[in-house]
C-alpha positions in Angstrom: -16.5 10.5 21.2 -14.1 7.6 21.1 -15.7 4.2 21.9 -15.3 2.8 25.4 -13.7 -0.5 24.2 -10.9 1.5 22.5 -10.2 3.5 25.7 -10.1 0.5 27.9 -7.8 -1.3 25.5 -5.5 1.8 25.5 -5.5 1.7 29.3 -4.3 -1.9 29.2 -1.5 -0.9 26.8 -0.3 1.9 29.1 0.0 -0.6 31.9 2.1 -3.1 29.9 4.3 -0.8 27.9 7.9 -0.4 29.0 9.6 -3.3 27.4 12.5 -2.7 24.9 11.7 -1.3 21.5 9.5 -3.7 19.6 10.3 -4.9 16.1 8.4 -6.3 13.1 10.2 -8.1 10.4 8.9 -7.5 6.8 9.9 -9.4 3.7 8.4 -7.0 1.0 7.0 -8.0 -2.3 9.7 -6.0 -4.2 12.1 -3.1 -3.7 9.7 -0.2 -4.3 9.3 2.3 -1.5 5.6 1.5 -0.9 6.4 -2.1 0.0 9.3 -1.4 2.4 10.0 2.2 3.1 6.3 3.1 3.8 5.9 0.4 6.5 9.1 1.6 8.1 8.0 5.2 8.1 4.6 4.3 9.6 6.1 1.9 12.1 8.5 4.4 13.6 5.5 6.7 14.4 4.7 4.1 17.1 8.3 3.5 18.0 8.3 0.2 16.1 11.4 -0.8 14.2 10.4 -2.4 10.9 13.3 -4.6 9.7 13.8 -5.4 6.0 16.2 -7.8 4.2 19.2 -6.1 2.6 18.2 -4.2 -0.4 20.6 -6.2 -2.6 18.4 -9.3 -2.0 15.2 -7.7 -3.2 15.9 -7.4 -6.9 15.1 -4.4 -9.1 12.1 -4.3 -11.5 12.6 -7.2 -13.9 15.7 -8.5 -12.1 14.2 -10.9 -9.5 15.1 -10.9 -5.8 17.0 -13.7 -4.1 14.4 -16.0 -2.4 16.9 -18.5 -1.0 19.1 -15.8 0.4 16.1 -14.1 1.9 14.9 -17.4 3.5 18.4 -17.8 5.1 18.3 -14.2 6.3 14.8 -14.7 7.8 16.0 -17.8 9.8 19.1 -15.9 11.0 17.3 -13.0 12.6 17.1 -12.5 16.4 13.4 -12.9 17.3 13.6 -11.5 20.8 11.3 -8.5 20.9 9.8 -9.3 17.5 6.0 -8.7 17.5 5.3 -10.4 14.1 6.7 -11.4 10.8 5.1 -10.2 7.6 6.1 -12.1 4.5 5.3 -11.4 0.8 5.0 -14.9 -0.5 5.7 -13.8 -4.0 9.2 -12.7 -3.0 9.9 -15.9 -1.0 8.5 -18.1 -3.8 9.6 -16.5 -7.0 11.7 -13.4 -6.3 9.0 -10.7 -6.3 5.8 -9.4 -7.9 7.1 -9.0 -11.4 8.6 -12.5 -11.4 5.2 -13.9 -10.2 3.7 -13.0 -13.6 6.0 -15.4 -15.6 6.5 -19.1 -15.2 10.3 -19.1 -14.7 10.1 -20.7 -11.3 8.4 -24.1 -11.1 5.7 -24.8 -8.5 7.8 -27.4 -6.8 10.6 -24.9 -6.3 8.3 -22.2 -5.1 6.6 -24.5 -2.5 9.9 -25.7 -1.3 11.0 -22.1 -0.7 7.9 -21.4 1.3 8.7 -24.2 3.7 11.1 -21.7 5.4 8.0 -20.3 7.0 7.3 -23.7 8.6 10.9 -23.9 9.8 10.7 -20.4 11.3 7.5 -21.2 13.2 9.0 -24.5 14.5 11.9 -22.5 15.9 9.6 -19.8 17.3 6.3 -21.4 18.1 4.7 -18.3 19.6 5.6 -16.1 16.6 2.8 -14.6 14.5 3.4 -14.9 10.8 1.3 -12.8 8.4 1.6 -13.5 4.7 0.3 -11.8 1.5 0.5 -12.5 -2.2 -0.7 -11.2 -5.5 -3.6 -12.7 -7.5 -2.0 -12.2 -10.9 -3.2 -9.2 -12.8 -4.8 -9.4 -16.2 -2.1 -7.4 -18.1 1.5 -8.7 -18.4 4.2 -6.4 -17.0 4.7 -3.2 -19.0 8.2 -3.5 -20.5 9.6 -2.5 -23.9 9.7 -6.3 -24.7 6.0 -6.8 -24.1 4.8 -3.5 -25.7 3.8 -5.1 -29.0 1.4 -7.7 -27.5 0.6 -7.0 -23.9 -2.6 -5.0 -24.5 -3.9 -7.8 -26.8 -3.0 -10.4 -24.1 -4.9 -8.5 -21.4 -7.9 -7.9 -23.7 -8.0 -11.5 -24.7 -7.9 -12.7 -21.0 -10.7 -10.2 -20.2 -13.0 -11.1 -23.1 -12.4 -14.8 -22.7 -13.7 -14.6 -19.1 -16.6 -12.4 -20.3 -17.6 -14.9 -22.9 -17.6 -17.7 -20.3 -20.1 -15.7 -18.3 -22.2 -13.9 -20.9 -21.9 -16.1 -24.1 -22.1 -13.0 -26.2 -22.1 -14.2 -29.8 -19.6 -11.7 -31.2 -16.9 -12.6 -28.7 -15.4 -15.8 -30.2 -14.4 -14.0 -33.4 -12.9 -11.2 -31.5 -10.9 -13.7 -29.4 -9.5 -15.3 -32.5 -8.4 -11.9 -33.8 -6.7 -11.0 -30.6 -5.0 -14.4 -30.2 -3.5 -14.1 -33.7 -1.7 -10.9 -32.5 -0.1 -12.6 -29.5 3.1 -14.7 -29.9 2.2 -18.3 -29.2 5.0 -18.8 -26.7 3.9 -15.7 -24.7 0.3 -16.8 -24.8 1.3 -20.2 -23.3 3.6 -18.7 -20.7 0.8 -16.4 -19.5 -1.6 -19.2 -18.7 1.2 -21.4 -17.4 2.1 -18.7 -14.8 -1.6 -18.4 -13.7 -1.9 -22.2 -13.3 1.3 -22.4 -11.3 0.2 -19.5 -9.1 -3.0 -21.3 -8.2 -1.0 -24.1 -6.8 1.0 -21.7 -4.6 -2.2 -19.9 -3.4 -3.6 -23.3 -2.3 -0.3 -24.2 -0.6 -0.5 -21.0 1.4 -4.1 -21.6 2.3 -3.1 -25.1 3.6 -0.4 -23.4 5.7 -3.1 -21.2 7.3 -5.1 -24.4 8.0 -2.2 -26.1 9.8 -1.4 -22.8 11.8 1.9 -22.2 10.1 0.6 -18.8 8.8 -1.5 -16.8 11.2 -3.3 -14.7 8.6 -3.2 -14.6 4.8 -4.1 -11.9 2.3 -4.5 -12.7 -1.4 -4.8 -9.4 -3.3 -6.1 -9.2 -6.8 -3.5 -7.0 -8.6 -5.1 -4.4 -10.9 -8.4 -6.3 -11.3 -11.6 -5.4 -13.1 -15.1 -6.8 -13.7 -14.0 -9.5 -16.2 -10.8 -11.4 -16.2 -9.2 -14.7 -15.1 -9.1 -13.5 -11.5 -12.9 -13.9 -11.3 -12.8 -17.7 -11.7 -9.6 -17.9 -9.6 -11.2 -16.0 -6.8 -14.3 -18.2 -6.8 -12.1 -21.3 -6.6 -10.0 -20.0 -3.8 -12.9 -18.9 -1.7 -14.4 -22.4 -2.1 -11.0 -23.9 -1.1 -10.9 -21.7 2.0 -14.5 -22.6 2.9 -13.8 -26.3 2.6 -11.1 -25.9 5.2 -13.3 -23.7 7.5 -10.8 -20.9 7.8 -12.8 -18.1 6.2 -11.8 -15.5 8.9 -8.1 -16.2 8.4 -7.8 -15.7 4.7 -8.7 -12.4 3.1 -9.2 -12.2 -0.7 -9.5 -8.6 -1.9 -8.5 -6.0 -4.5 -5.0 -4.6 -4.7 -1.6 -5.9 -3.5 1.0 -3.2 -3.1 -0.5 -1.9 0.2 -0.6 -5.1 2.1 2.7 -4.8 4.0 1.1 -1.7 5.6 -2.3 -3.3 6.1 -0.7 -6.3 7.8 1.6 -4.1 9.9 -1.5 -2.4 11.2 -3.2 -5.7 11.8 -0.2 -7.1 13.6 0.1 -4.1 15.9 -3.6 -3.8 16.7 -3.7 -7.5 17.6 -0.5 -7.3 19.7 -1.7 -4.3 21.7 -5.4 -5.5 21.8 -6.7 -2.3 20.2 -9.4 -2.1 17.6 -10.2 1.4 16.3 -13.7 2.1 15.0 -13.8 3.8 11.7 -16.7 5.7 10.1 -16.3 6.7 6.5 -17.9 9.4 4.3 -18.0 9.3 0.5 -18.0 12.5 -1.5 -20.6 10.8 -3.8 -22.7 8.1 -2.0 -23.7 6.6 -5.4 -20.1 5.7 -6.1 -20.2 3.1 -3.3 -22.1 0.7 -5.4 -19.6 0.8 -8.3 -16.0 -0.7 -8.4 -13.2 1.8 -8.6 -10.8 1.7 -11.5 -8.6 -1.5 -11.6 -10.9 -3.2 -9.1 -13.7 -5.7 -9.3 -15.6 -5.2 -6.0 -18.1 -2.4 -5.2 -16.3 0.5 -3.4 -18.3 0.1 -0.2 -17.2 -3.5 0.1 -13.6 -2.6 -0.7 -13.5 0.1 2.0 -15.0 -2.2 4.7 -12.7 -5.0 3.7 -9.6 -2.8 4.0 -10.7 -1.5 7.4 -11.3 -5.0 8.7 -8.0 -6.4 7.3 -6.1 -3.6 9.0 -7.4 -4.7 12.4 -10.0 -2.0 12.8 -13.8 -2.2 12.4 -16.2 0.0 10.4 -19.1 1.7 12.1 -22.1 3.5 10.7 -22.2 5.8 13.7 -19.8 8.7 13.6 -20.3 9.4 17.3 -19.0 5.9 18.1 -16.0 6.1 15.9 -12.3 6.8 16.8 -11.9 8.7 13.5 -13.7 9.5 10.3 -12.3 8.5 6.9 -13.2 11.0 4.2 -13.1 9.3 0.8 -13.2 11.4 -2.4 -14.7 9.2 -5.0 -14.2 9.0 -8.8 -16.1 11.4 -10.9 -17.7 13.4 -8.2 -19.4 16.5 -9.5 -18.7 20.1 -8.3 -21.8 20.4 -6.2 -21.3 17.1 -4.3 -17.6 17.9 -4.0 -18.3 21.3 -2.5 -20.4 19.7 0.3 -17.8 17.1 0.9 -14.9 19.7 1.0 -16.9 21.8 3.5 -17.5 18.8 5.8 -13.8 17.9 5.7 -12.4 21.3 6.3 -14.8 22.0 9.1 -13.8 18.8 10.8 -10.1 19.8 10.5 -10.9 23.3 11.9 -12.7 21.8 14.9 -9.9 19.3 15.6 -11.9 16.1 14.9 -9.8 13.1 14.1 -10.0 12.4 10.4 -8.1 10.6 7.6 -8.4 11.5 3.9 -8.3 9.1 0.9 -8.5 10.6 -2.6 -9.3 8.1 -5.4 -10.7 10.7 -7.9 -7.7 10.2 -10.2 -7.4 11.9 -13.5 -6.2 10.1 -16.7 -2.5 10.4 -15.6 -3.3 8.8 -12.2 -3.1 12.0 -10.1 -5.5 12.9 -7.3 -8.2 15.6 -7.3 -6.5 19.1 -7.5 -9.6 20.7 -5.8 -9.1 18.5 -2.8 -5.4 18.9 -2.4 -5.6 22.7 -2.8 -8.3 22.8 -0.1 -6.1 20.8 2.2 -2.9 22.9 1.6 -4.9 26.0 2.6 -5.9 24.6 6.0 -4.1 25.9 9.0 -4.4 22.5 10.7 -3.3 20.4 7.7 -0.8 18.5 9.9 -3.6 17.5 12.3 -5.0 15.0 9.8 -4.4 11.4 10.9 -3.5 10.3 7.4 -3.7 11.2 3.7 -3.2 9.1 0.6 -3.9 9.4 -3.1 -1.9 7.0 -5.3 -2.4 4.5 -8.0 -5.6 2.7 -7.1 -8.4 2.8 -4.5 -7.0 -0.3 -2.7 -3.5 1.2 -2.6 -4.8 4.5 -1.3 -7.1 3.0 1.3 -4.5 0.5 2.3 -2.1 3.4 3.1 -4.5 5.9 4.8 -6.2 3.4 7.0 -3.1 1.7 8.5 -1.5 5.1 8.9 -4.4 6.5 10.9 -4.7 3.3 13.0 -1.0 3.2 13.8 -0.9 6.9 14.8 -3.8 6.3 17.2 -1.9 3.4 18.6 1.3 5.4 18.8 -0.4 7.9 21.1 -0.6 5.0 23.6 2.6 3.0 23.0 5.2 5.6 22.0 6.3 7.3 25.1 8.5 9.8 23.3 5.8 12.3 22.4 8.1 14.6 20.4 9.4 11.8 18.3 5.9 10.4 17.7 4.4 13.8 16.6 7.4 14.7 14.4 7.4 11.3 12.7 3.7 11.5 12.1 4.1 14.9 10.4 7.0 13.6 8.3 5.0 10.8 6.9 1.9 13.0 6.3 4.1 15.5 4.4 5.8 12.6 2.6 2.4 11.5 1.3 1.3 14.9 0.3 4.4 15.7 -1.8 4.8 12.1 -3.1 1.2 11.4 -4.1 0.4 14.8 -5.4 3.4 17.1 -6.1 5.6 14.4 -7.7 2.8 12.8 -9.7 1.4 16.1 -11.0 4.6 18.2 -11.5 7.5 15.8 -12.0 6.3 12.5 -13.4 4.6 13.8 -16.6 7.7 15.7 -17.6 10.0 12.8 -16.7 7.9 10.4 -18.8 8.0 12.8 -21.8 11.8 13.1 -21.4 12.2 9.3 -21.3 10.0 8.8 -24.4 12.1 11.3 -26.3 15.4 9.5 -25.7 16.6 6.6 -27.9 17.4 4.5 -24.9 14.3 5.4 -22.9 10.6 4.8 -22.6 8.0 5.3 -19.9 8.2 1.5 -19.1 11.9 1.3 -18.7 15.0 3.4 -19.5 18.6 2.3 -19.7 22.1 3.8 -20.2 22.3 7.5 -20.8 18.6 7.8 -20.8 18.4 6.4 -17.3 21.2 8.6 -16.0 19.6 11.7 -17.5 16.3 10.7 -16.0 17.7 10.0 -12.5 19.6 13.3 -12.4 16.7 15.4 -13.6 14.1 13.7 -11.3 16.5 14.0 -8.3 17.2 17.7 -8.8 13.7 18.8 -9.6 11.9 16.6 -7.0 14.1 18.1 -4.3 13.2 21.6 -5.5 9.5 20.8 -5.5 9.6 19.3 -2.0 11.4 22.3 -0.6 9.0 24.7 -2.3 6.0 22.9 -1.0 7.5 22.8 2.5 8.2 26.6 2.5 4.8 27.4 1.1 2.6 25.1 3.1 4.3 23.4 6.1 7.0 25.7 7.6 5.9 27.5 10.7 3.1 25.1 11.6 3.0 24.2 15.3 2.2 21.0 17.3 2.0 20.0 20.9 4.0 17.1 22.3 3.5 16.5 26.0 3.3 19.9 27.6 5.5 21.7 25.0 4.5 23.5 21.8 6.8 23.0 18.9 7.2 24.8 15.6 8.3 23.1 12.3 11.3 25.2 11.4 13.1 23.5 8.5 13.5 20.5 6.2 16.9 18.9 5.7 18.7 16.0 4.1 16.2 16.0 1.2 16.9 13.3 -1.3 14.9 11.8 -4.2 15.7 9.1 -6.7 14.1 6.5 -9.0 14.1 3.1 -7.3 13.3 1.4 -10.6 14.4 2.4 -14.1 11.2 4.3 -14.7 9.6 7.5 -13.5 6.3 5.9 -12.2 7.4 6.0 -8.6 10.1 7.9 -6.7 11.8 7.3 -3.4 11.8 10.4 -1.2 13.8 10.9 2.0 14.0 14.0 4.3 13.9 15.1 7.9 11.8 17.8 9.5 13.3 20.0 12.1 11.1 21.3 14.9 12.0 23.5 17.9 10.1 24.6 21.0 8.1 27.8 20.3 9.3 31.1 21.6 6.9 30.9 24.5 8.1 27.5 25.6 11.8 28.3 25.1 11.3 31.2 27.6 9.8 29.0 30.3 
């Protein structure tokens, strides 16, 4: 049964809704779909317009964005009806996530660019500004230029931190061997970027202290047990504590998901709603271990993601507004069978659930057993959310905000048909993107790129890129249409007093946003019509 606080908050929302369509302005961390398109798709479920800078300003892979132009664009926006602004500090300071890993932009320039946030707040004193940035990952960016030494650089950074903490006697010799394999200039640039970034993190924390930034997330990008992020995190937590703003700065694992996490937080705060979330792990023992590319135990990571999204965890399923089913890494067949039965039974009985799958195989694809069980469910479209991509933080930071915002949408989006259709579009988007593309298309595309003289899985150019784009576009569209016809067509849903049937999918498009096959941008529209019974009324 939903908790009473949530119901009362929803009642308040119903009384005050009726103003023009609300907007949230988002400056994403780069031009990938997850950082901009996903927030837009989730936002429109609730009737919220998510406004992004022009794509030309956001850069592309190793080509940085245009921070000064984005700053001017930000100041030029009309802020009437704007609920909040979400800013990726890495884009505003350096030109994006990839650029944050190299010391091209000096600290003084980066801090000057961030001052646009202060100007924005001065002009709009009541505006809430949420910011996020990446705590630099251990490995340099995977490009053809870094291929010869990036693994050694990452390993050196990891073992250097391990030696500081464990003093294992064999490590100094191994560190000398690794350093000899890294170009001295690249070695110096790596640590120069980390030093510069620490100055920027502290500048952002000071902006929280003086109320320029309402809430800040610092996300450790692709972290692990050992690495420079460990010491950096300790220093930043101490810096935050000294300023007595612990509740306003969130330091966590993962970064790509935070435009969605902060969108959820901004909307929950604006509408005074706080969903209660109970979560179930397929293997309870996995909760004490970090997931891949993360440094915190999974239980802490899940609770942190829930809190950052504006929701609250609860140990009591009866007091929750929905249950998050989390399929953990390496779960055995017996435990998975119990987990699958619980999940499918909840779907069959109409209980509100979200699903996050972090049991990735070596190629980074989710658990085939889980997705096949979900595809077979008659009520697949009744899930609040589904995600299974890249890392645990990325996955949780998609599924939780999606579920939160859909619950919110049922209160604030008066167009029930639009809300329910948009909900089903994003759910299908996640299923085909996270599973069908990653399992069926991406491995073949990577093999194709590696076989071409101008191609590689890190980056392709010229004829290799054109070949890759054409092949991915054609075959991804075919896969999406096949999955729609096999699993989604004919499903029904209720909007208001009317039952609708999902009849068709149209305007299906797919292309590579960056010159690699790791991610794809997918666009489509679902077509739904009243059922025969309702058409006859």
